[in-house]
Steps between C-alpha positions, in 0.01 A plus 500: 500500500233280338605159373312306232513135599641273230355150515730353238817585693420489872694758699529565875532877444341672801464174694864428584455534877246218514627164629293342219582762235513255208162345586343842565634625166343195335170571673512863385580384144210252515264790580652706217444218252137462610418869450686518170324193360151571636479879471799612290617696806869554578551425871707785643611525863678766702677506835252490787628836624390657172161327514397583856136565409470150349672334797281699740180408312581129507604518868180686593281240327681214676465664840141617462369177343689238703718674760813391311823698528784368285826498695732467200641805322337591168754510216294588194147594407281582205145615434315509169159454344406259221157376387324721760691334783744683723799284592766563761800282580753515780806274504655445845853418608400163651373379158132585543303664219164657579258618237172686525242469223220757519232558233446864416165438328318392815505127434593254772861437394679600818764281659842487660737228384810366671778316319796342674830461318656156489726448801326735744301404807140612545520833687354485850243769417361276222500178702120470498483477118505179297736518203457317170803403291556604142792408273668770294786472254620841617444472875509129586228416750283795602269471799199727485196603699250786501206663670208702366489870591170576670523879549546792263863601450 
């Protein structure tokens, strides 16, 4: 069942099995606040099992572009389009959030972003990436990295 993420009252709904559930919920709420403020979009997620096509699309891009296979279990996912950009998010049990940004108008906005919840280690499969730190009132310290998508998706 879809869940609209509330960024005023952070909830761990759907993320309870994560060892960093509170931080992951804050990270998810941080993303919800961004999309609400920038685009007026309500950030809605659903269980990963109900969003298999989104999880599969993100997984395929990771594997085809960089040979990355995420070992953690996906908990939730979402896909939507705003401002001619297709977005997809997958939130993983270990505290990782992956997003794909892909322009639908043919421009060069195509990237995969990684965000690590506060309190989690860098996953082995992402060990080659450098992560920058960002402070968030909702999520504490978020570590993030990205790569540009080279191929058509």
